[in-house]
C-alpha distance (Angstrom), angle and dihedral (degrees) to the residues before:
residue distance angle dihedral
M1 . . .
L2 3.82 . .
D3 3.77 117.8 .
T4 3.84 114.5 -134.1
P5 3.82 120.7 -152.3
P6 3.89 113.4 -91.8
E7 3.88 116.1 -105.5
E8 3.92 113.6 -79.2
H9 3.86 92.5 12.3
D10 3.79 117.7 164.0
Y11 3.81 90.9 -90.2
Y12 3.91 98.4 43.5
H13 3.69 88.4 123.7
L14 3.84 88.9 66.0
T15 3.86 96.8 44.8
R16 3.78 104.1 37.3
P17 3.78 118.7 97.1
Q18 3.71 111.4 -85.1
V19 3.72 92.0 -133.4
A20 3.71 89.4 66.7
T21 3.84 89.1 75.9
L22 3.71 89.9 53.1
K23 3.75 102.7 49.3
D24 3.83 132.2 79.0
P25 3.71 104.0 -110.2
L26 3.83 92.7 -139.8
T27 3.85 99.8 45.2
G28 3.65 103.0 24.1
I29 3.76 90.0 -134.1
L30 3.93 122.3 139.5
V31 3.78 107.4 -105.0
T32 3.82 95.1 -160.1
D33 3.78 129.1 97.1
A34 3.70 94.4 -149.6
L35 3.77 141.4 2.4
I36 3.75 126.5 -140.0
R37 3.78 116.6 -149.4
F38 3.76 116.8 -148.8
E39 3.76 88.9 -138.9
T40 3.76 91.5 62.9
L41 3.91 97.8 25.5
Q42 3.83 98.6 141.6
Q43 3.80 93.7 47.2
D44 3.80 93.4 45.5
F45 3.76 92.5 46.3
D46 3.73 89.1 51.3
L47 3.73 92.1 54.9
I48 3.86 90.3 49.5
C49 3.84 91.8 51.8
D50 3.84 87.9 49.4
R51 3.66 90.4 49.9
I52 3.84 97.9 50.5
G53 3.71 93.2 38.9
K54 3.88 98.3 -111.6
P55 3.93 123.5 134.9
R56 3.84 114.2 -98.8
V57 3.74 114.2 -109.8
L58 3.79 129.5 -168.1
L59 3.82 110.1 -106.6
P60 3.77 114.6 -133.2
H61 3.82 120.0 -113.5
V62 3.77 108.6 -140.2
N63 3.70 130.8 166.6
A64 3.64 95.0 20.1
K65 3.72 119.8 172.1
V66 3.79 133.9 -167.6
S67 3.79 109.3 -106.6
T68 3.80 111.9 -107.7
G69 3.78 89.5 -156.2
D70 3.81 140.5 -81.2
Y71 3.79 110.1 -14.5
R72 3.80 88.6 -148.0
A73 3.87 89.1 72.9
L74 3.91 87.0 66.0
Y75 3.85 90.8 64.7
T76 3.77 124.7 81.7
P77 3.79 115.8 -151.9
Q78 3.89 88.0 -99.9
T79 3.79 94.6 51.5
K80 3.68 92.6 44.8
A81 3.85 91.7 51.8
L82 3.78 89.2 49.0
V83 3.88 93.3 50.5
E84 3.87 89.9 44.4
A85 3.88 91.6 51.0
M86 3.83 96.7 44.8
F87 3.75 93.5 43.8
A88 3.81 99.4 33.2
E89 3.99 93.1 123.0
D90 3.90 90.0 50.2
L91 3.74 92.5 49.9
E92 3.86 91.2 48.5
T93 3.76 97.7 42.0
F94 3.75 97.1 46.7
H95 3.83 97.1 34.5
Y96 3.88 95.5 -117.7
S97 3.79 127.7 148.2
F98 3.73 142.2 166.2
């Protein structure tokens, strides 16, 4: 059995759902006008530039590494279930899945 960190541990900012930083704590409503996905960073950045009336610029691609394969292969059924449980709100809100 895997032990998960206790609530409000020293590294809670790393293990809490990311959506928690984007929602009003009282209403639970997202407080952002737009979300930028890393997977479509340049496209989303271009849309934001257009929206605010700034010229588009090409974002640099630094620290790129060659993919070593599908990240899902690194998860066992148990660790996959743990991640899905811990980050269920993120997966649902941002439409991600394994």
